[in-house]
N, C-alpha and C positions, 0 to 999 in steps of 0.2 A: 580743386577735379570740379569739372563741371558736373552735372547731372545727367543722368539716361531719361529716355523717353517713360522707363519702365517708373521710375523712380517718382516722377510729374504726375503720371496718370496716378501715383498710389499716393500723390499728396489732393491730389484735386478729388480722388475718391474720397479720402478722408472728409477732404473739406467738405462733400458733398452733403454723406451724407449721420454727418457730427447728429446734426438737427435733428435729424429724420429717428437715430439713435436713444436720444434721450426722449422722443416722444412715446414712440414705441416701448421703451422701457415704462412711462408712466401708466399707461397702458395697460399692458402686461399689471404691474402694479396695483392698481384699482381693477385688475378684475379675478385678480388673483383673491384679495378680502373681500371682491362678493361673491366668490365661490367659498372662501372661507367664513363667512356668513351663514349661508346658509347649507353647509354642511355640520355646523353646529346645531341651526336649527332640527336638522333634521335627525341631528346624534342627540337631542337634548329631547324634543317635545314628541318626533313618532313612537317612540318605544314607551312613551307616560302613554298613549293615545291606544296602542294595541290593548295595555296592564288595566286600562281603565277600562272599554270595550269587553274586555276577557270578564274584568273583574264584574262591572251589570248582566251580561250575561248569565255568567253564573249565578245569579241569587233567582234568576227565573230560571233554568234549566230543571237546577236542585233545592226543590224550594223543603229544608229541611223545619224540623221545629221554630215555633216560631216565640219569644220571649211572654214567659206564662203558659204555654201549653205545657203537658203532661202526655210521657207516651203510655200508651195503651201496655207496655210488659213490663211497666213496676210495680 
């Protein structure tokens, strides 16, 4: 049984795009790895930066008694 034109066209297209699909897969995989790294950095360090900034401002905004000082109420 001979192949019809559509089957021949399908085989040609598979051969043509087989190499391109592997290159696309590698490109997507590498970009996904890059975005995963960026996401991990944001997840780990950005909250720490904000908590550090808030913690350092808290001391300046509301200075309580320093060590060695006594309050007048005692």
